[in-house]
C-alpha positions in Angstrom: 12.5 -41.0 -16.4 14.5 -43.6 -14.4 17.8 -42.4 -13.3 20.9 -44.6 -13.4 21.3 -45.9 -9.6 25.1 -45.6 -9.9 25.2 -42.0 -10.6 25.7 -39.5 -7.9 23.0 -37.1 -6.5 24.7 -34.4 -8.4 24.7 -36.4 -11.8 21.2 -37.5 -11.3 20.0 -33.8 -10.9 21.9 -32.9 -14.1 20.6 -35.9 -16.0 17.0 -35.1 -14.9 17.6 -31.4 -15.8 18.9 -32.4 -19.4 15.7 -34.5 -19.8 13.7 -31.5 -18.9 15.2 -28.9 -21.0 13.1 -29.0 -24.0 10.0 -29.0 -22.0 11.3 -26.0 -20.1 12.1 -24.2 -23.3 8.7 -24.8 -24.9 6.9 -23.6 -21.7 9.0 -20.4 -21.5 8.6 -19.9 -25.3 4.7 -19.8 -24.9 5.1 -17.1 -22.4 7.5 -15.1 -24.6 5.4 -15.3 -27.7 2.4 -13.9 -26.0 4.4 -10.8 -25.2 6.4 -10.4 -28.5 3.0 -10.5 -30.6 1.4 -7.6 -28.6 1.5 -4.1 -29.8 2.5 -2.3 -26.5 4.7 0.7 -27.9 5.0 2.5 -31.1 8.3 1.0 -32.0 8.4 -0.3 -35.6 9.6 -3.9 -35.0 10.1 -4.2 -31.1 6.8 -3.1 -30.2 5.7 -6.0 -27.7 6.7 -7.1 -24.2 6.0 -3.6 -22.7 9.4 -2.0 -23.7 11.9 -2.1 -26.5 14.6 -4.1 -24.7 12.2 -6.8 -23.6 10.9 -7.2 -27.0 14.5 -7.5 -28.4 15.3 -10.3 -25.9 11.9 -11.8 -26.5 12.7 -12.2 -30.2 16.2 -13.5 -29.3 14.6 -16.0 -27.0 12.1 -17.3 -29.7 14.8 -17.7 -32.3 16.9 -19.6 -29.7 14.2 -22.0 -28.8 13.4 -22.8 -32.5 17.0 -23.7 -33.0 17.3 -25.8 -29.8 14.1 -27.8 -30.3 13.7 -27.9 -34.0 10.2 -26.4 -33.6 9.8 -23.7 -36.3 6.6 -22.0 -34.8 8.7 -19.7 -32.6 11.1 -18.5 -35.2 8.1 -17.8 -37.4 6.8 -15.5 -34.7 10.1 -13.8 -34.3 10.5 -13.3 -38.1 7.1 -11.8 -38.3 8.6 -8.8 -36.4 11.8 -8.6 -38.5 10.4 -7.5 -41.9 12.7 -5.4 -44.1 10.4 -2.3 -43.7 10.2 -2.8 -39.9 14.0 -2.9 -39.6 14.6 0.1 -41.8 12.3 2.0 -39.5 14.1 0.8 -36.5 17.5 2.0 -38.0 15.9 5.3 -38.5 14.8 5.7 -35.0 18.3 4.6 -33.7 20.0 7.1 -35.9 17.7 9.8 -34.6 18.7 8.7 -31.1 15.2 7.9 -30.3 16.2 4.9 -28.3 19.2 6.2 -26.4 17.5 5.4 -23.0 18.4 1.7 -24.1 22.0 2.4 -23.6 23.8 0.3 -22.4 21.3 -2.6 -21.5 19.1 -2.8 -24.5 21.9 -2.1 -27.0 23.8 -5.1 -25.4 20.7 -7.3 -25.8 20.3 -6.3 -29.4 23.9 -7.4 -30.1 23.0 -10.8 -28.7 20.0 -11.0 -30.9 21.9 -10.0 -34.0 24.7 -12.5 -33.3 22.0 -15.4 -32.5 20.3 -14.5 -35.8 23.4 -14.3 -38.1 25.4 -17.2 -36.4 22.6 -19.7 -36.7 20.3 -18.4 -39.5 22.9 -16.9 -41.7 20.9 -13.8 -42.1 22.9 -10.6 -41.8 19.9 -8.2 -42.0 20.3 -7.0 -38.4 24.0 -6.1 -39.0 23.3 -2.3 -39.9 21.4 -1.9 -36.7 24.0 -3.9 -34.6 27.0 -1.9 -36.3 25.3 1.3 -35.1 24.6 0.2 -31.7 28.0 -1.4 -31.2 29.7 1.8 -32.0 27.5 3.5 -29.3 28.3 0.9 -26.8 32.1 1.1 -27.5 32.0 5.0 -27.2 30.1 4.6 -23.9 32.5 2.2 -22.4 35.6 3.9 -23.3 34.3 7.3 -22.2 33.6 6.0 -18.5 35.5 7.8 -15.9 37.1 5.6 -13.1 34.3 6.7 -10.8 31.7 5.7 -13.4 33.4 2.5 -14.1 33.2 1.5 -10.5 29.6 2.6 -10.4 28.5 0.6 -13.4 30.6 -2.3 -12.5 28.7 -2.6 -9.2 25.3 -1.8 -10.8 22.8 -4.7 -10.6 20.3 -3.6 -13.2 20.1 -1.6 -16.6 23.4 0.2 -16.0 25.6 -2.9 -15.6 28.9 -2.4 -17.2 29.9 -6.1 -17.7 26.7 -7.0 -19.6 27.4 -4.4 -22.0 31.1 -5.5 -22.2 30.2 -9.2 -22.7 27.9 -8.6 -25.7 30.1 -6.1 -27.5 33.1 -8.4 -27.1 31.1 -11.4 -28.4 29.6 -9.4 -31.4 33.0 -8.0 -32.2 34.7 -11.3 -32.1 32.0 -12.8 -34.3 32.4 -9.9 -36.8 36.3 -10.4 -36.7 36.8 -6.7 -35.8 40.4 -7.0 -34.7 41.1 -3.4 -33.6 37.9 -3.2 -31.5 38.6 -6.6 -29.9 42.3 -5.6 -29.2 41.0 -2.4 -27.6 38.5 -4.1 -25.5 40.8 -6.7 -24.3 43.4 -4.0 -23.1 40.6 -2.0 -21.5 39.4 -5.0 -19.6 42.8 -5.7 -18.2 43.4 -2.0 -17.3 39.9 -1.1 -16.1 37.8 -4.2 -15.1 40.4 -6.6 -13.8 41.6 -4.4 -10.9 38.1 -4.3 -9.4 38.3 -7.5 -7.2 37.8 -5.7 -3.8 35.2 -3.2 -5.4 33.0 -6.1 -6.7 33.7 -9.1 -4.5 31.9 -12.3 -4.7 29.8 -11.4 -1.6 28.3 -8.4 -3.7 25.9 -11.1 -5.1 24.3 -11.7 -1.8 22.0 -8.7 -2.6 18.7 -9.8 -4.1 16.9 -6.6 -4.9 17.7 -6.3 -8.5 17.9 -8.6 -11.6 21.7 -8.9 -12.2 24.4 -10.4 -9.9 27.1 -7.8 -10.5 30.1 -9.9 -9.3 29.0 -13.0 -11.5 28.4 -10.7 -14.4 32.0 -9.3 -14.0 33.3 -12.8 -13.6 31.6 -13.8 -16.9 33.2 -10.7 -18.7 36.6 -11.5 -17.5 36.4 -15.4 -18.4 35.0 -14.3 -21.9 37.6 -11.6 -22.7 40.9 -12.4 -21.0 43.3 -15.1 -22.5 42.5 -18.5 -21.0 45.9 -18.7 -19.0 45.3 -15.2 -17.5 41.5 -15.8 -16.8 42.4 -19.1 -15.0 45.1 -17.5 -12.9 42.6 -14.7 -12.0 39.9 -17.0 -11.2 41.9 -19.1 -8.9 42.9 -16.1 -6.9 39.4 -14.5 -7.0 37.1 -17.5 -6.1 36.1 -18.2 -2.5 34.7 -21.7 -2.9 32.8 -21.3 0.3 30.5 -18.8 -1.4 27.2 -20.5 -2.4 24.3 -18.8 -3.6 20.8 -20.1 -2.7 18.0 -19.7 -5.2 15.5 -16.8 -4.3 12.2 -18.4 -3.7 10.4 -15.3 -2.6 11.6 -12.3 -4.8 11.1 -9.1 -2.9 10.4 -7.1 -6.1 9.4 -7.6 -9.7 13.2 -7.1 -10.6 14.6 -9.7 -8.3 12.3 -12.3 -10.0 14.9 -12.5 -12.8 17.7 -13.1 -10.6 17.7 -16.9 -10.4 17.9 -17.2 -14.1 20.6 -14.4 -14.4 22.7 -16.0 -11.7 22.6 -19.1 -13.6 24.3 -17.5 -16.4 27.4 -17.0 -14.3 27.3 -20.3 -12.6 27.3 -22.0 -15.8 30.4 -20.1 -17.0 32.1 -21.0 -13.6 31.4 -24.7 -14.2 32.6 -24.4 -18.0 35.8 -22.9 -16.8 36.5 -25.0 -13.7 34.7 -28.4 -14.4 33.5 -28.3 -10.8 30.2 -30.0 -10.3 29.3 -27.7 -7.3 28.8 -24.8 -9.9 26.8 -27.1 -12.3 24.6 -27.9 -9.3 24.0 -24.4 -8.4 23.1 -23.7 -12.0 20.6 -26.5 -12.3 19.2 -25.6 -8.7 18.5 -22.0 -9.7 16.9 -22.9 -12.9 14.7 -25.7 -11.7 13.7 -23.7 -8.6 12.5 -20.8 -10.7 10.8 -23.1 -13.4 8.8 -24.4 -10.3 7.6 -20.8 -9.5 5.6 -20.0 -12.5 4.1 -17.1 -10.7 7.5 -15.3 -11.1 7.9 -15.8 -14.9 4.5 -16.9 -16.5 2.0 -14.9 -14.6 1.4 -11.2 -14.3 2.4 -9.5 -17.4 3.5 -6.1 -16.1 5.7 -7.5 -13.4 7.1 -10.8 -14.7 5.9 -12.4 -17.9 6.9 -9.9 -20.3 10.7 -10.5 -19.4 11.7 -13.1 -17.0 11.0 -16.2 -19.4 13.7 -14.6 -21.9 16.3 -14.9 -19.0 15.4 -18.5 -18.5 15.9 -19.3 -22.1 19.1 -17.8 -22.3 20.1 -19.7 -19.1 19.1 -23.0 -20.5 20.7 -22.3 -23.9 24.0 -22.0 -22.3 24.2 -25.7 -21.4 23.6 -26.5 -25.2 25.8 -24.0 -26.7 29.6 -23.8 -27.2 31.3 -20.4 -26.6 32.6 -18.5 -29.6 36.1 -18.7 -28.6 
């Protein structure tokens, strides 16, 4: 495409990214579909992508790509895994506590999947499972001791507290669960908000895992706190000299997801501040990683069973409006 010569370099990069989004989503969906359609485990519905949680976010990703590209083939693949019988069997395994190892990470992803499916397709058939998992997440969050709150707020992988909180909050809002959202708001103010010195921005300079804990906490606070309070907190917390450079040589399989997951938080910062520097970082992280297919398309065991899903969620953020 030919860019407008009057646009700034920042605007040109954004314009080019927007022109490439559908192409990116399709490329990522091809990889996701290859994993979702496999039979890697004995789980009734979520049996591809090596493990339960990766298949959950694989199905979320395929539904999202169909919605954003108007290409039904990806949703058709996802729907083939969500038959009534398969979902009934999944609920039984959840009630028998056979997937408790997915608490909190996989449970949080399931709530994202259920919200995507019901919000945009009008299908409430995931609600029984989501209701069960939301209760488990709520119990887990509210039972954490101060020491465990600190530990999980700093966690950069499966045990991350903020990821669980974000998705429980969004699901509860979507379901209009007033008591739970009120309790989550108060808990966030009392327990997560005071941790600025425990999870500073510099915490995200680590590149050995797949979550940036400070950006995840930032996302949770921006999502849950009232706008006036979140704005005041953000102005006090942000060090605008802190810039993250994309990871070009991931040191581990997990760190191959970091560019995409960082971009989730960078987009939220842009959305709340309007500052193009955050949008530029968002674009840079996504484009850099899309140009490194060996870290999302190749090597099923290490990368392609999960990283592409992170990228689809990242790109979807620039299309979707927040719930609140």
